[in-house]
C-alpha positions as CSV (number, residue, x, y, z in Angstrom):
1,M,-23.2,36.4,41.2
2,T,-23.9,32.6,39.6
3,S,-27.0,31.1,40.8
4,R,-26.5,27.1,40.5
5,T,-29.5,25.6,38.9
6,T,-29.8,21.2,39.8
7,T,-31.7,18.8,38.3
8,R,-34.0,16.4,40.3
9,A,-34.2,12.7,39.3
10,A,-37.7,11.5,38.3
11,R,-39.2,9.4,41.3
12,L,-40.5,6.3,39.9
13,D,-44.5,6.5,40.1
14,Q,-45.2,3.5,42.0
15,V,-49.0,3.1,40.1
16,C,-47.6,3.0,36.8
17,A,-44.4,0.7,37.8
18,D,-47.1,-1.8,38.9
19,A,-48.5,-1.6,35.3
20,V,-47.1,-4.2,33.8
21,G,-49.9,-5.8,32.3
22,V,-50.9,-2.6,30.7
23,A,-47.9,-2.2,29.2
24,R,-47.6,-6.1,28.0
25,G,-51.4,-5.2,26.6
26,A,-50.1,-2.5,24.5
27,I,-47.4,-4.9,22.1
28,T,-50.4,-5.8,19.7
29,E,-48.8,-5.8,16.7
30,V,-47.2,-9.5,17.1
31,D,-47.6,-12.3,18.4
32,P,-47.9,-13.1,21.8
33,S,-45.2,-15.6,21.8
34,D,-42.3,-12.7,20.5
35,I,-43.1,-10.5,24.5
36,G,-40.6,-12.5,26.8
37,E,-40.1,-11.9,30.7
38,H,-40.3,-8.2,32.2
39,L,-37.0,-7.0,32.2
40,E,-37.5,-3.1,34.6
41,A,-39.4,-0.1,34.8
42,V,-37.5,2.9,34.3
43,A,-38.6,6.4,35.1
44,E,-39.1,9.4,32.4
45,A,-41.0,11.8,34.0
46,D,-43.0,12.6,37.4
47,R,-45.6,9.7,36.8
48,V,-44.0,8.5,33.5
49,V,-42.7,4.9,33.2
50,T,-41.3,3.1,30.6
51,H,-41.2,-1.0,30.8
52,F,-39.5,-3.4,28.9
53,F,-39.6,-6.4,27.6
54,E,-37.3,-9.1,26.2
55,S,-38.3,-9.6,22.0
56,H,-38.0,-12.9,20.4
57,L,-38.8,-11.4,17.1
58,A,-36.3,-13.3,14.8
59,G,-33.5,-11.6,14.0
60,Y,-33.9,-8.6,16.7
61,Q,-31.4,-10.5,19.0
62,G,-30.6,-8.2,21.8
63,W,-33.5,-6.0,21.5
64,R,-36.4,-4.6,23.7
65,W,-40.1,-3.7,23.7
66,A,-40.7,-0.1,25.3
67,V,-43.9,0.3,26.0
68,T,-44.3,4.1,28.3
69,V,-47.5,4.7,30.4
70,T,-48.6,7.5,32.4
71,R,-51.4,8.9,34.7
72,V,-53.2,12.0,35.3
73,P,-52.1,13.4,39.1
74,R,-54.7,11.9,41.6
75,S,-55.5,9.0,39.4
76,R,-54.8,5.5,39.3
77,H,-55.7,4.8,35.6
78,V,-52.5,4.0,33.7
79,T,-53.1,5.2,30.2
80,V,-50.3,4.5,27.3
81,C,-48.0,6.5,25.7
82,E,-46.2,5.1,23.0
83,T,-45.0,1.3,22.1
84,V,-41.6,0.7,20.3
85,L,-39.1,-1.6,19.8
86,L,-35.7,-0.8,20.8
87,P,-32.3,-1.5,20.5
88,G,-30.8,-3.3,24.2
89,P,-26.9,-2.6,25.7
90,D,-26.3,-5.8,23.6
91,A,-28.2,-6.1,20.6
92,L,-27.3,-6.8,17.4
93,L,-27.4,-3.9,14.9
94,A,-26.6,-2.8,11.2
95,P,-23.4,-1.1,10.6
96,G,-23.7,3.2,10.9
97,W,-25.0,4.8,7.5
98,V,-21.8,5.9,5.6
99,P,-22.5,8.1,2.4
100,W,-22.4,7.1,-0.8
101,N,-19.1,9.8,-1.8
102,E,-17.2,7.6,1.3
103,R,-18.1,4.1,0.8
104,V,-16.8,4.6,-3.1
105,Q,-13.7,3.2,-3.6
106,P,-11.5,3.1,-6.4
107,G,-12.4,0.6,-9.2
108,D,-16.1,0.9,-8.4
109,L,-16.5,2.8,-11.2
110,G,-18.0,0.7,-14.3
111,V,-18.9,0.9,-17.7
112,G,-21.8,4.0,-17.7
113,D,-21.8,4.8,-14.1
114,L,-21.7,8.3,-13.3
115,M,-19.8,10.0,-10.2
116,P,-20.1,13.4,-10.0
117,T,-17.4,16.0,-8.2
118,A,-18.7,18.1,-5.7
119,P,-18.4,22.0,-6.0
120,D,-16.5,22.1,-2.8
121,D,-13.6,19.2,-4.0
122,E,-10.7,20.4,-2.1
123,R,-8.9,18.7,-4.6
124,L,-10.0,20.9,-7.0
125,T,-9.6,24.6,-7.7
126,P,-11.1,27.2,-10.8
127,G,-9.6,27.0,-13.3
128,Y,-9.5,31.0,-13.5
129,V,-7.5,32.0,-10.6
130,L,-3.9,30.9,-10.3
131,S,-3.5,27.0,-9.7
132,D,-0.2,27.4,-7.8
133,D,1.6,25.1,-10.7
134,A,3.8,27.7,-12.2
135,A,4.3,25.7,-15.0
136,V,0.5,24.8,-15.6
137,E,0.0,28.9,-15.3
138,D,2.8,29.6,-18.0
139,V,0.9,27.6,-20.4
140,S,-2.3,28.6,-19.7
141,W,-1.5,32.3,-20.3
142,E,0.9,31.6,-22.9
143,L,-2.1,29.3,-25.1
144,G,-5.1,30.7,-23.9
145,L,-6.1,27.9,-23.0
146,G,-7.8,26.6,-19.9
147,R,-10.4,24.4,-17.8
148,S,-13.1,25.2,-15.6
149,R,-11.3,23.4,-12.8
150,V,-7.7,22.0,-12.2
151,M,-6.1,20.2,-9.3
152,S,-5.0,22.0,-6.2
153,K,-1.7,21.7,-4.6
154,D,-3.7,19.1,-1.9
155,G,-5.2,17.0,-4.8
156,R,-1.8,17.0,-6.2
157,M,0.4,15.7,-3.0
158,E,-2.9,13.5,-1.9
159,T,-2.6,11.7,-5.5
160,A,1.2,11.6,-5.0
161,Q,1.3,10.0,-1.9
162,R,-1.6,7.7,-3.0
163,W,0.7,6.5,-6.2
164,Y,3.9,6.7,-4.3
165,D,2.6,3.9,-1.4
166,G,0.9,1.5,-4.2
167,D,1.6,-0.3,-7.0
168,A,3.5,2.9,-9.0
169,G,6.2,3.6,-6.1
170,P,9.2,1.7,-5.4
171,E,8.3,-0.4,-2.8
172,A,6.0,-2.5,-4.8
173,P,6.8,-6.1,-5.4
174,I,7.6,-5.8,-9.0
175,S,10.0,-2.7,-8.1
176,A,12.1,-4.7,-5.1
177,A,12.4,-7.6,-7.4
178,A,13.9,-5.3,-10.4
179,P,17.7,-5.0,-10.2
180,R,18.8,-1.6,-8.7
181,N,19.9,0.4,-11.6
182,A,16.6,-0.8,-12.9
183,R,14.9,2.5,-12.5
184,C,12.0,4.0,-14.2
185,G,13.7,7.6,-14.0
186,T,16.3,5.9,-16.7
187,C,14.4,3.8,-18.8
188,G,13.9,4.8,-22.3
189,F,10.2,4.4,-22.5
190,Y,10.1,6.8,-19.1
191,L,7.2,9.8,-20.3
192,P,7.4,12.1,-17.4
193,L,4.7,14.0,-16.4
194,A,3.9,18.2,-17.3
195,G,3.8,20.2,-14.3
196,T,5.5,19.9,-11.1
197,M,4.4,15.8,-11.0
198,R,7.0,16.0,-13.7
199,Q,9.0,15.8,-11.2
200,M,8.4,12.4,-9.5
201,F,6.4,10.4,-11.5
202,G,6.0,9.7,-15.5
203,V,3.9,7.4,-17.4
204,C,5.7,3.7,-18.8
205,G,4.8,3.2,-22.7
206,N,7.0,-0.3,-22.7
207,L,4.6,-2.6,-24.5
208,Y,6.2,-5.6,-22.8
209,A,6.0,-3.8,-19.2
210,P,3.4,-4.5,-16.9
211,D,2.9,-1.1,-15.7
212,D,2.3,-0.2,-19.4
213,G,0.3,3.1,-19.8
214,R,0.1,3.7,-16.2
215,A,1.8,6.7,-14.1
216,V,4.4,5.0,-12.4
217,S,7.3,7.0,-9.7
218,A,11.0,7.8,-11.0
219,D,12.3,5.2,-8.5
220,H,9.7,2.9,-9.3
221,G,11.3,-0.3,-11.3
222,C,10.9,-3.2,-13.5
223,G,12.6,-6.1,-15.2
224,A,11.9,-4.9,-18.7
225,H,14.1,-1.7,-18.1
226,S,15.2,-0.2,-21.7
227,E,19.2,-1.2,-20.3
228,A,18.9,-4.5,-18.7
229,L,20.1,-6.3,-21.3
230,L,23.3,-4.0,-21.8
231,S,23.6,-3.9,-18.0
232,A,23.3,-7.7,-17.2
233,A,26.7,-9.4,-17.7
234,E,27.0,-13.4,-18.6
235,Q,27.2,-16.0,-16.4
236,P,29.4,-19.4,-17.4
237,V,27.2,-22.2,-17.4
238,D,28.8,-25.3,-16.0
239,E,29.0,-28.2,-17.7
240,L,29.0,-31.7,-15.6
241,P,30.5,-34.8,-17.3
242,T,28.6,-37.7,-18.6
243,V,28.4,-40.2,-15.9
244,Y,27.6,-44.2,-16.7
245,D,26.5,-46.7,-14.2
246,D,27.6,-50.5,-15.8
247,S,26.0,-51.9,-12.9
248,E,22.5,-51.4,-14.9
249,V,23.9,-53.1,-18.1
250,E,21.2,-56.5,-18.5
251,A,22.6,-60.0,-19.8
252,V,19.8,-61.0,-22.4
253,A,19.8,-64.4,-23.6
254,V,19.7,-64.9,-27.7
255,S,17.8,-67.9,-29.2
256,R,20.5,-69.1,-32.5
257,G,18.9,-69.1,-35.7
258,H,19.5,-71.6,-38.7
259,G,22.8,-71.8,-40.0
260,S,24.6,-70.1,-36.4
261,V,28.1,-70.6,-36.1
262,E,28.8,-72.9,-32.2
263,S,31.5,-70.6,-30.3
264,G,33.9,-73.5,-30.3
265,E,33.7,-73.5,-34.1
266,P,36.1,-71.7,-36.1
267,A,34.7,-68.7,-37.8
268,E,33.6,-68.7,-42.0
269,D,36.2,-66.6,-43.8
270,Y,34.4,-63.5,-45.7
271,G,33.9,-63.7,-49.2
272,H,32.2,-66.3,-52.2
273,S,32.6,-69.3,-52.5
């Protein structure tokens, strides 16, 4: 058999509900002008009522003063239980608290800062077990080298997706503007990464490329491709004809100097007399 239990709603005690003045007088830590109109009285339990008053405190828009009062059975004397400032339905609230490790964004780490890695970071796995990367395991067993932790498969997949969707991928503006055949995978300055990341990513080693020293995808590209000059066809330049505008010639009057010949007189022969 199952028994059904019902919860009875608390009944508003009229004596406690009428004690508005007692509740208002219990708010003593602020100036009386910071206490606004009485908003409502809410029954919390039998003979326990909370009075809400409007708050006029600066910086607490939409907040309410809450004063809880009660009385003992068969007594009309009301006493104050607690006084608190609570946010109302339309209160201006601060954003929810977020742990520091969730607030940190790429590029926030500065010179001298320390960012400890959590022991249970899913991006890492202990180095003394299989790293699920065959290439890394072969080298580690051969050379007897290893690290305390290495990147797990989930960590590598997350990193690869972040790089591919960012400025190192094929959709980056510089890659989209580059020639179709100017891809990093065919560039002489492309240095492939080790392990399974080698299949898709490498490091740019071109001094003049904007991605120099950064990881880029094989299908990323830019105008500094090693074969860009060899594959680029020369485009002839059309030479425009020279245009003369005689209408822009301006006649200028010249004064005659001593010994000049008038236009009607015959010109003198060249030579010496």
